[in-house]
All heavy atoms as a GROMACS GRO file, in nm:
protein
  509
    1MET      N    1   2.327  -0.090   1.854
    1MET     CA    2   2.219   0.005   1.868
    1MET      C    3   2.230   0.115   1.764
    1MET      O    4   2.129   0.164   1.714
    1MET     CB    5   2.223   0.064   2.008
    1MET     CG    6   2.109   0.161   2.032
    1MET     SD    7   2.110   0.215   2.200
    1MET     CE    8   2.043   0.375   2.180
    2PHE      N    9   2.351   0.152   1.732
    2PHE     CA   10   2.373   0.258   1.634
    2PHE      C   11   2.317   0.218   1.498
    2PHE      O   12   2.259   0.300   1.427
    2PHE     CB   13   2.524   0.288   1.626
    2PHE     CG   14   2.556   0.407   1.542
    2PHE    CD1   15   2.520   0.534   1.583
    2PHE    CD2   16   2.622   0.391   1.422
    2PHE    CE1   17   2.550   0.644   1.506
    2PHE    CE2   18   2.653   0.501   1.345
    2PHE     CZ   19   2.617   0.627   1.387
    3LYS      N   20   2.332   0.090   1.464
    3LYS     CA   21   2.281   0.040   1.336
    3LYS      C   22   2.128   0.053   1.330
    3LYS      O   23   2.073   0.092   1.227
    3LYS     CB   24   2.323  -0.105   1.318
    3LYS     CG   25   2.272  -0.169   1.192
    3LYS     CD   26   2.329  -0.308   1.171
    3LYS     CE   27   2.301  -0.398   1.287
    3LYS     NZ   28   2.341  -0.537   1.264
    4TYR      N   29   2.060   0.024   1.438
    4TYR     CA   30   1.915   0.034   1.441
    4TYR      C   31   1.868   0.178   1.432
    4TYR      O   32   1.764   0.206   1.374
    4TYR     CB   33   1.859  -0.031   1.567
    4TYR     CG   34   1.889  -0.179   1.573
    4TYR    CD1   35   1.969  -0.232   1.672
    4TYR    CD2   36   1.838  -0.265   1.476
    4TYR    CE1   37   1.997  -0.368   1.677
    4TYR    CE2   38   1.866  -0.401   1.479
    4TYR     CZ   39   1.945  -0.451   1.581
    4TYR     OH   40   1.973  -0.584   1.584
    5LEU      N   41   1.944   0.270   1.488
    5LEU     CA   42   1.911   0.412   1.479
    5LEU      C   43   1.919   0.460   1.334
    5LEU      O   44   1.832   0.532   1.288
    5LEU     CB   45   2.004   0.494   1.568
    5LEU     CG   46   1.974   0.641   1.581
    5LEU    CD1   47   1.839   0.662   1.646
    5LEU    CD2   48   2.082   0.708   1.664
    6ILE      N   49   2.019   0.416   1.262
    6ILE     CA   50   2.034   0.452   1.121
    6ILE      C   51   1.919   0.394   1.039
    6ILE      O   52   1.860   0.462   0.955
    6ILE     CB   53   2.171   0.405   1.067
    6ILE    CG1   54   2.282   0.483   1.134
    6ILE    CG2   55   2.178   0.421   0.916
    6ILE    CD1   56   2.419   0.432   1.103
    7ILE      N   57   1.884   0.269   1.065
    7ILE     CA   58   1.773   0.206   0.994
    7ILE      C   59   1.643   0.280   1.023
    7ILE      O   60   1.562   0.304   0.933
    7ILE     CB   61   1.762   0.057   1.032
    7ILE    CG1   62   1.882  -0.020   0.976
    7ILE    CG2   63   1.632  -0.004   0.980
    7ILE    CD1   64   1.893  -0.161   1.026
    8PHE      N   65   1.622   0.322   1.148
    8PHE     CA   66   1.504   0.398   1.185
    8PHE      C   67   1.496   0.529   1.108
    8PHE      O   68   1.391   0.565   1.055
    8PHE     CB   69   1.503   0.424   1.336
    8PHE     CG   70   1.391   0.510   1.382
    8PHE    CD1   71   1.262   0.461   1.389
    8PHE    CD2   72   1.414   0.642   1.417
    8PHE    CE1   73   1.157   0.541   1.432
    8PHE    CE2   74   1.310   0.722   1.459
    8PHE     CZ   75   1.182   0.672   1.467
    9PHE      N   76   1.608   0.602   1.099
    9PHE     CA   77   1.610   0.728   1.025
    9PHE      C   78   1.582   0.706   0.877
    9PHE      O   79   1.512   0.785   0.815
    9PHE     CB   80   1.744   0.800   1.042
    9PHE     CG   81   1.752   0.879   1.168
    9PHE    CD1   82   1.857   0.860   1.255
    9PHE    CD2   83   1.656   0.972   1.202
    9PHE    CE1   84   1.866   0.933   1.372
    9PHE    CE2   85   1.663   1.045   1.319
    9PHE     CZ   86   1.769   1.025   1.404
   10ILE      N   87   1.635   0.601   0.819
   10ILE     CA   88   1.610   0.573   0.678
   10ILE      C   89   1.462   0.544   0.654
   10ILE      O   90   1.403   0.594   0.558
   10ILE     CB   91   1.698   0.455   0.630
   10ILE    CG1   92   1.844   0.499   0.626
   10ILE    CG2   93   1.653   0.405   0.495
   10ILE    CD1   94   1.941   0.387   0.600
   11VAL      N   95   1.401   0.466   0.742
   11VAL     CA   96   1.259   0.434   0.727
   11VAL      C   97   1.174   0.560   0.742
   11VAL      O   98   1.082   0.584   0.662
   11VAL     CB   99   1.217   0.326   0.829
   11VAL    CG1  100   1.066   0.312   0.835
   11VAL    CG2  101   1.280   0.193   0.796
   12VAL      N  102   1.204   0.642   0.841
   12VAL     CA  103   1.127   0.765   0.862
   12VAL      C  104   1.140   0.859   0.744
   12VAL      O  105   1.040   0.914   0.695
   12VAL     CB  106   1.170   0.834   0.994
   12VAL    CG1  107   1.113   0.974   1.003
   12VAL    CG2  108   1.125   0.752   1.113
   13LEU      N  109   1.261   0.878   0.694
   13LEU     CA  110   1.280   0.967   0.581
   13LEU      C  111   1.213   0.914   0.454
   13LEU      O  112   1.159   0.991   0.376
   13LEU     CB  113   1.429   0.991   0.556
   13LEU     CG  114   1.499   1.081   0.657
   13LEU    CD1  115   1.648   1.087   0.629
   13LEU    CD2  116   1.439   1.219   0.656
   14SER      N  117   1.215   0.783   0.436
   14SER     CA  118   1.147   0.728   0.318
   14SER      C  119   0.996   0.746   0.329
   14SER      O  120   0.929   0.774   0.229
   14SER     CB  121   1.183   0.582   0.297
   14SER     OG  122   1.136   0.504   0.405
   15LEU      N  123   0.940   0.733   0.448
   15LEU     CA  124   0.797   0.756   0.466
   15LEU      C  125   0.760   0.902   0.440
   15LEU      O  126   0.656   0.931   0.380
   15LEU     CB  127   0.753   0.714   0.606
   15LEU     CG  128   0.750   0.564   0.633
   15LEU    CD1  129   0.718   0.538   0.779
   15LEU    CD2  130   0.651   0.495   0.543
   16ILE      N  131   0.846   0.994   0.482
   16ILE     CA  132   0.822   1.136   0.454
   16ILE      C  133   0.824   1.161   0.304
   16ILE      O  134   0.739   1.231   0.249
   16ILE     CB  135   0.926   1.223   0.526
   16ILE    CG1  136   0.902   1.219   0.676
   16ILE    CG2  137   0.922   1.368   0.476
   16ILE    CD1  138   1.012   1.284   0.758
   17TYR      N  139   0.922   1.103   0.234
   17TYR     CA  140   0.933   1.121   0.090
   17TYR      C  141   0.810   1.063   0.019
   17TYR      O  142   0.754   1.127  -0.071
   17TYR     CB  143   1.061   1.055   0.039
   17TYR     CG  144   1.082   1.075  -0.108
   17TYR    CD1  145   1.130   1.196  -0.156
   17TYR    CD2  146   1.056   0.973  -0.198
   17TYR    CE1  147   1.150   1.215  -0.292
   17TYR    CE2  148   1.075   0.992  -0.334
   17TYR     CZ  149   1.122   1.112  -0.380
   17TYR     OH  150   1.141   1.131  -0.513
   18ILE      N  151   0.768   0.945   0.059
   18ILE     CA  152   0.651   0.882  -0.004
   18ILE      C  153   0.526   0.965   0.023
   18ILE      O  154   0.442   0.983  -0.067
   18ILE     CB  155   0.634   0.737   0.047
   18ILE    CG1  156   0.747   0.650  -0.007
   18ILE    CG2  157   0.500   0.679   0.008
   18ILE    CD1  158   0.755   0.514   0.056
   19GLY      N  159   0.512   1.017   0.144
   19GLY     CA  160   0.397   1.101   0.176
   19GLY      C  161   0.393   1.228   0.092
   19GLY      O  162   0.287   1.269   0.044
   20ASN      N  163   0.509   1.291   0.073
   20ASN     CA  164   0.515   1.410  -0.012
   20ASN      C  165   0.478   1.376  -0.157
   20ASN      O  166   0.408   1.453  -0.223
   20ASN     CB  167   0.655   1.472  -0.008
   20ASN     CG  168   0.681   1.541   0.122
   20ASN    OD1  169   0.590   1.584   0.191
   20ASN    ND2  170   0.807   1.551   0.158
   21TYR      N  171   0.526   1.262  -0.206
   21TYR     CA  172   0.496   1.224  -0.343
   21TYR      C  173   0.347   1.197  -0.362
   21TYR      O  174   0.287   1.237  -0.462
   21TYR     CB  175   0.578   1.100  -0.382
   21TYR     CG  176   0.556   1.058  -0.524
   21TYR    CD1  177   0.609   1.134  -0.629
   21TYR    CD2  178   0.483   0.945  -0.555
   21TYR    CE1  179   0.588   1.096  -0.761
   21TYR    CE2  180   0.462   0.907  -0.686
   21TYR     CZ  181   0.516   0.984  -0.788
   21TYR     OH  182   0.494   0.947  -0.918
   22ILE      N  183   0.286   1.130  -0.263
   22ILE     CA  184   0.141   1.102  -0.273
   22ILE      C  185   0.062   1.232  -0.271
   22ILE      O  186  -0.034   1.249  -0.347
   22ILE     CB  187   0.098   1.008  -0.159
   22ILE    CG1  188   0.156   0.868  -0.184
   22ILE    CG2  189  -0.053   1.002  -0.147
   22ILE    CD1  190   0.137   0.772  -0.069
   23ASP      N  191   0.102   1.327  -0.185
   23ASP     CA  192   0.034   1.456  -0.183
   23ASP      C  193   0.048   1.528  -0.316
   23ASP      O  194  -0.047   1.591  -0.364
   23ASP     CB  195   0.089   1.546  -0.070
   23ASP     CG  196   0.038   1.504   0.066
   23ASP    OD1  197  -0.058   1.426   0.072
   23ASP    OD2  198   0.097   1.549   0.166
   24TYR      N  199   0.165   1.521  -0.377
   24TYR     CA  200   0.187   1.585  -0.506
   24TYR      C  201   0.101   1.520  -0.614
   24TYR      O  202   0.040   1.589  -0.696
   24TYR     CB  203   0.335   1.578  -0.543
   24TYR     CG  204   0.366   1.632  -0.680
   24TYR    CD1  205   0.351   1.767  -0.708
   24TYR    CD2  206   0.410   1.548  -0.780
   24TYR    CE1  207   0.380   1.817  -0.833
   24TYR    CE2  208   0.439   1.597  -0.906
   24TYR     CZ  209   0.424   1.732  -0.933
   24TYR     OH  210   0.452   1.780  -1.057
   25ARG      N  211   0.095   1.388  -0.614
   25ARG     CA  212   0.016   1.317  -0.716
   25ARG      C  213  -0.134   1.344  -0.700
   25ARG      O  214  -0.207   1.343  -0.798
   25ARG     CB  215   0.041   1.166  -0.708
   25ARG     CG  216   0.182   1.125  -0.742
   25ARG     CD  217   0.209   1.137  -0.886
   25ARG     NE  218   0.130   1.039  -0.958
   25ARG     CZ  219   0.136   1.017  -1.085
   25ARG    NH1  220   0.220   1.086  -1.158
   25ARG    NH2  221   0.062   0.927  -1.143
   26ASN      N  222  -0.179   1.368  -0.578
   26ASN     CA  223  -0.321   1.395  -0.554
   26ASN      C  224  -0.354   1.544  -0.563
   26ASN      O  225  -0.461   1.586  -0.522
   26ASN     CB  226  -0.363   1.342  -0.416
   26ASN     CG  227  -0.364   1.192  -0.411
   26ASN    OD1  228  -0.379   1.125  -0.512
   26ASN    ND2  229  -0.345   1.138  -0.292
   27ASN      N  230  -0.260   1.621  -0.615
   27ASN     CA  231  -0.276   1.766  -0.635
   27ASN      C  232  -0.305   1.841  -0.505
   27ASN      O  233  -0.376   1.941  -0.505
   27ASN     CB  234  -0.385   1.796  -0.737
   27ASN     CG  235  -0.347   1.748  -0.874
   27ASN    OD1  236  -0.230   1.752  -0.911
   27ASN    ND2  237  -0.444   1.701  -0.950
   28LYS      N  238  -0.249   1.795  -0.394
   28LYS     CA  239  -0.264   1.867  -0.268
   28LYS      C  240  -0.155   1.970  -0.249
   28LYS      O  241  -0.159   2.049  -0.155
   28LYS     CB  242  -0.266   1.769  -0.151
   28LYS     CG  243  -0.389   1.683  -0.149
   28LYS     CD  244  -0.395   1.599  -0.026
   28LYS     CE  245  -0.522   1.516  -0.027
   28LYS     NZ  246  -0.532   1.431   0.090
   29MET      N  247  -0.054   1.967  -0.336
   29MET     CA  248   0.050   2.069  -0.334
   29MET      C  249   0.097   2.093  -0.477
   29MET      O  250   0.086   2.005  -0.562
   29MET     CB  251   0.167   2.029  -0.243
   29MET     CG  252   0.254   1.920  -0.297
   29MET     SD  253   0.401   1.889  -0.198
   29MET     CE  254   0.334   1.793  -0.067
   30ASN      N  255   0.148   2.212  -0.501
   30ASN     CA  256   0.195   2.244  -0.636
   30ASN      C  257   0.339   2.194  -0.654
   30ASN      O  258   0.402   2.147  -0.560
   30ASN     CB  259   0.182   2.393  -0.664
   30ASN     CG  260   0.257   2.477  -0.564
   30ASN    OD1  261   0.341   2.427  -0.492
   30ASN    ND2  262   0.225   2.605  -0.560
   31SER      N  263   0.389   2.206  -0.775
   31SER     CA  264   0.521   2.152  -0.804
   31SER      C  265   0.632   2.228  -0.732
   31SER      O  266   0.734   2.169  -0.695
   31SER     CB  267   0.546   2.151  -0.954
   31SER     OG  268   0.546   2.283  -1.005
   32ALA      N  269   0.615   2.358  -0.709
   32ALA     CA  270   0.718   2.435  -0.638
   32ALA      C  271   0.731   2.387  -0.494
   32ALA      O  272   0.842   2.371  -0.442
   32ALA     CB  273   0.684   2.584  -0.642
   33GLU      N  274   0.619   2.362  -0.430
   33GLU     CA  275   0.622   2.312  -0.292
   33GLU      C  276   0.682   2.172  -0.287
   33GLU      O  277   0.761   2.139  -0.198
   33GLU     CB  278   0.480   2.310  -0.234
   33GLU     CG  279   0.469   2.254  -0.095
   33GLU     CD  280   0.528   2.342   0.012
   33GLU    OE1  281   0.552   2.461  -0.015
   33GLU    OE2  282   0.552   2.292   0.124
   34TYR      N  283   0.647   2.088  -0.384
   34TYR     CA  284   0.703   1.953  -0.390
   34TYR      C  285   0.854   1.959  -0.409
   34TYR      O  286   0.928   1.887  -0.341
   34TYR     CB  287   0.638   1.875  -0.503
   34TYR     CG  288   0.695   1.737  -0.520
   34TYR    CD1  289   0.670   1.637  -0.427
   34TYR    CD2  290   0.776   1.706  -0.629
   34TYR    CE1  291   0.722   1.511  -0.442
   34TYR    CE2  292   0.828   1.580  -0.645
   34TYR     CZ  293   0.801   1.483  -0.551
   34TYR     OH  294   0.854   1.358  -0.565
   35ASN      N  295   0.902   2.044  -0.500
   35ASN     CA  296   1.045   2.057  -0.523
   35ASN      C  297   1.118   2.107  -0.399
   35ASN      O  298   1.228   2.061  -0.368
   35ASN     CB  299   1.073   2.151  -0.641
   35ASN     CG  300   1.034   2.088  -0.772
   35ASN    OD1  301   1.029   1.967  -0.785
   35ASN    ND2  302   1.003   2.172  -0.870
   36ARG      N  303   1.056   2.200  -0.326
   36ARG     CA  304   1.117   2.250  -0.204
   36ARG      C  305   1.129   2.140  -0.100
   36ARG      O  306   1.233   2.124  -0.036
   36ARG     CB  307   1.034   2.366  -0.147
   36ARG     CG  308   1.096   2.431  -0.024
   36ARG     CD  309   1.007   2.539   0.032
   36ARG     NE  310   0.887   2.484   0.094
   36ARG     CZ  311   0.882   2.435   0.218
   36ARG    NH1  312   0.990   2.433   0.292
   36ARG    NH2  313   0.768   2.389   0.266
   37ARG      N  314   1.024   2.060  -0.086
   37ARG     CA  315   1.028   1.951   0.011
   37ARG      C  316   1.127   1.843  -0.028
   37ARG      O  317   1.192   1.784   0.060
   37ARG     CB  318   0.889   1.891   0.028
   37ARG     CG  319   0.795   1.983   0.100
   37ARG     CD  320   0.665   1.915   0.128
   37ARG     NE  321   0.570   2.004   0.191
   37ARG     CZ  322   0.456   1.964   0.244
   37ARG    NH1  323   0.421   1.837   0.238
   37ARG    NH2  324   0.376   2.051   0.300
   38VAL      N  325   1.142   1.817  -0.156
   38VAL     CA  326   1.240   1.718  -0.201
   38VAL      C  327   1.381   1.767  -0.174
   38VAL      O  328   1.467   1.690  -0.129
   38VAL     CB  329   1.219   1.684  -0.350
   38VAL    CG1  330   1.334   1.605  -0.407
   38VAL    CG2  331   1.089   1.608  -0.368
   39ARG      N  332   1.406   1.896  -0.195
   39ARG     CA  333   1.539   1.951  -0.164
   39ARG      C  334   1.569   1.941  -0.015
   39ARG      O  335   1.681   1.906   0.024
   39ARG     CB  336   1.549   2.096  -0.210
   39ARG     CG  337   1.567   2.111  -0.359
   39ARG     CD  338   1.611   2.251  -0.397
   39ARG     NE  339   1.517   2.354  -0.353
   39ARG     CZ  340   1.417   2.402  -0.427
   39ARG    NH1  341   1.401   2.358  -0.550
   39ARG    NH2  342   1.336   2.494  -0.380
   40ILE      N  343   1.470   1.969   0.068
   40ILE     CA  344   1.489   1.955   0.213
   40ILE      C  345   1.515   1.809   0.250
   40ILE      O  346   1.601   1.779   0.333
   40ILE     CB  347   1.367   2.011   0.290
   40ILE    CG1  348   1.362   2.162   0.275
   40ILE    CG2  349   1.372   1.973   0.436
   40ILE    CD1  350   1.235   2.225   0.329
   41PHE      N  351   1.444   1.718   0.186
   41PHE     CA  352   1.463   1.576   0.211
   41PHE      C  353   1.606   1.533   0.178
   41PHE      O  354   1.672   1.465   0.257
   41PHE     CB  355   1.363   1.495   0.129
   41PHE     CG  356   1.392   1.348   0.126
   41PHE    CD1  357   1.360   1.269   0.234
   41PHE    CD2  358   1.451   1.291   0.016
   41PHE    CE1  359   1.386   1.133   0.233
   41PHE    CE2  360   1.479   1.156   0.013
   41PHE     CZ  361   1.446   1.077   0.122
   42PHE      N  362   1.655   1.573   0.061
   42PHE     CA  363   1.792   1.536   0.023
   42PHE      C  364   1.895   1.602   0.114
   42PHE      O  365   1.998   1.542   0.145
   42PHE     CB  366   1.819   1.570  -0.123
   42PHE     CG  367   1.755   1.473  -0.218
   42PHE    CD1  368   1.670   1.516  -0.317
   42PHE    CD2  369   1.779   1.337  -0.208
   42PHE    CE1  370   1.610   1.427  -0.404
   42PHE    CE2  371   1.719   1.247  -0.294
   42PHE     CZ  372   1.635   1.292  -0.392
   43PHE      N  373   1.869   1.723   0.160
   43PHE     CA  374   1.957   1.787   0.256
   43PHE      C  375   1.964   1.707   0.385
   43PHE      O  376   2.073   1.688   0.441
   43PHE     CB  377   1.912   1.931   0.284
   43PHE     CG  378   1.988   1.996   0.394
   43PHE    CD1  379   2.117   2.038   0.374
   43PHE    CD2  380   1.929   2.014   0.519
   43PHE    CE1  381   2.189   2.098   0.477
   43PHE    CE2  382   1.999   2.072   0.622
   43PHE     CZ  383   2.129   2.115   0.602
   44LEU      N  384   1.851   1.658   0.434
   44LEU     CA  385   1.850   1.577   0.556
   44LEU      C  386   1.925   1.446   0.536
   44LEU      O  387   1.997   1.402   0.627
   44LEU     CB  388   1.705   1.549   0.598
   44LEU     CG  389   1.627   1.666   0.654
   44LEU    CD1  390   1.482   1.625   0.680
   44LEU    CD2  391   1.691   1.717   0.781
   45VAL      N  392   1.913   1.385   0.420
   45VAL     CA  393   1.986   1.261   0.393
   45VAL      C  394   2.136   1.287   0.394
   45VAL      O  395   2.212   1.212   0.456
   45VAL     CB  396   1.940   1.200   0.258
   45VAL    CG1  397   2.032   1.087   0.215
   45VAL    CG2  398   1.797   1.152   0.269
   46VAL      N  399   2.180   1.394   0.328
   46VAL     CA  400   2.322   1.426   0.324
   46VAL      C  401   2.372   1.460   0.465
   46VAL      O  402   2.482   1.419   0.504
   46VAL     CB  403   2.349   1.542   0.225
   46VAL    CG1  404   2.489   1.596   0.239
   46VAL    CG2  405   2.322   1.496   0.084
   47LEU      N  406   2.292   1.530   0.543
   47LEU     CA  407   2.330   1.564   0.679
   47LEU      C  408   2.346   1.440   0.765
   47LEU      O  409   2.443   1.427   0.840
   47LEU     CB  410   2.225   1.658   0.740
   47LEU     CG  411   2.252   1.708   0.880
   47LEU    CD1  412   2.373   1.800   0.880
   47LEU    CD2  413   2.131   1.780   0.934
   48ILE      N  414   2.255   1.345   0.753
   48ILE     CA  415   2.264   1.221   0.830
   48ILE      C  416   2.387   1.141   0.789
   48ILE      O  417   2.458   1.086   0.873
   48ILE     CB  418   2.135   1.139   0.816
   48ILE    CG1  419   2.022   1.208   0.892
   48ILE    CG2  420   2.154   0.997   0.865
   48ILE    CD1  421   1.888   1.144   0.874
   49ILE      N  422   2.415   1.135   0.659
   49ILE     CA  423   2.534   1.064   0.612
   49ILE      C  424   2.660   1.130   0.666
   49ILE      O  425   2.752   1.062   0.710
   49ILE     CB  426   2.535   1.056   0.458
   49ILE    CG1  427   2.424   0.962   0.411
   49ILE    CG2  428   2.670   1.010   0.406
   49ILE    CD1  429   2.403   0.963   0.261
   50ALA      N  430   2.664   1.262   0.666
   50ALA     CA  431   2.780   1.334   0.719
   50ALA      C  432   2.799   1.307   0.868
   50ALA      O  433   2.912   1.288   0.915
   50ALA     CB  434   2.766   1.483   0.692
   51ILE      N  435   2.691   1.304   0.943
   51ILE     CA  436   2.700   1.277   1.086
   51ILE      C  437   2.749   1.134   1.110
   51ILE      O  438   2.834   1.111   1.198
   51ILE     CB  439   2.564   1.302   1.154
   51ILE    CG1  440   2.534   1.452   1.156
   51ILE    CG2  441   2.561   1.246   1.295
   51ILE    CD1  442   2.394   1.485   1.202
   52VAL      N  443   2.700   1.039   1.032
   52VAL     CA  444   2.743   0.900   1.046
   52VAL      C  445   2.892   0.887   1.016
   52VAL      O  446   2.966   0.821   1.090
   52VAL     CB  447   2.659   0.807   0.957
   52VAL    CG1  448   2.722   0.669   0.945
   52VAL    CG2  449   2.517   0.798   1.008
   53VAL      N  450   2.938   0.950   0.910
   53VAL     CA  451   3.080   0.944   0.874
   53VAL      C  452   3.164   1.009   0.984
   53VAL      O  453   3.269   0.956   1.023
   53VAL     CB  454   3.104   1.011   0.738
   53VAL    CG1  455   3.252   1.032   0.711
   53VAL    CG2  456   3.041   0.927   0.627
   54TRP      N  457   3.119   1.122   1.034
   54TRP     CA  458   3.193   1.192   1.139
   54TRP      C  459   3.201   1.107   1.266
   54TRP      O  460   3.305   1.100   1.330
   54TRP     CB  461   3.126   1.325   1.168
   54TRP     CG  462   3.195   1.404   1.275
   54TRP    CD1  463   3.313   1.466   1.266
   54TRP    CD2  464   3.147   1.424   1.408
   54TRP    NE1  465   3.344   1.527   1.384
   54TRP    CE2  466   3.243   1.503   1.474
   54TRP    CE3  467   3.033   1.386   1.476
   54TRP    CZ2  468   3.228   1.543   1.606
   54TRP    CZ3  469   3.018   1.426   1.607
   54TRP    CH2  470   3.114   1.502   1.670
   55LEU      N  471   3.090   1.042   1.303
   55LEU     CA  472   3.090   0.959   1.423
   55LEU      C  473   3.177   0.834   1.405
   55LEU      O  474   3.241   0.790   1.501
   55LEU     CB  475   2.948   0.918   1.460
   55LEU     CG  476   2.860   1.028   1.518
   55LEU    CD1  477   2.718   0.978   1.536
   55LEU    CD2  478   2.916   1.077   1.650
   56ARG      N  479   3.181   0.780   1.287
   56ARG     CA  480   3.264   0.661   1.264
   56ARG      C  481   3.414   0.695   1.268
   56ARG      O  482   3.493   0.613   1.312
   56ARG     CB  483   3.230   0.598   1.131
   56ARG     CG  484   3.091   0.543   1.130
   56ARG     CD  485   3.090   0.405   1.084
   56ARG     NE  486   2.954   0.355   1.097
   56ARG     CZ  487   2.928   0.228   1.104
   56ARG    NH1  488   3.025   0.143   1.097
   56ARG    NH2  489   2.805   0.188   1.115
   57LYS      N  490   3.450   0.814   1.222
   57LYS     CA  491   3.592   0.854   1.224
   57LYS      C  492   3.638   0.890   1.365
   57LYS      O  493   3.755   0.880   1.394
   57LYS     CB  494   3.614   0.972   1.130
   57LYS     CG  495   3.613   0.934   0.985
   57LYS     CD  496   3.651   1.052   0.899
   57LYS     CE  497   3.656   1.010   0.754
   57LYS     NZ  498   3.699   1.120   0.669
   58ARG      N  499   3.545   0.934   1.446
   58ARG     CA  500   3.579   0.974   1.582
   58ARG      C  501   3.600   0.856   1.666
   58ARG      O  502   3.662   0.784   1.704
   58ARG     CB  503   3.463   1.051   1.641
   58ARG     CG  504   3.504   1.170   1.717
   58ARG     CD  505   3.383   1.240   1.763
   58ARG     NE  506   3.323   1.159   1.868
   58ARG     CZ  507   3.247   1.202   1.965
   58ARG    NH1  508   3.217   1.326   1.967
   58ARG    NH2  509   3.198   1.123   2.055
   0.00000   0.00000   0.00000
């Protein structure tokens, strides 16, 4: 079950990233907003990886 939860998070985060990129390409947001959202996205990815590593060591 844990494996499916990780796959679900990866799919959701990739859809968020793709949605942000499409909005940026269609000029619905400026580059500063896009950069801020990309930084938040990468922070969430690193956070999920850290949680997975912590849970596996425990």
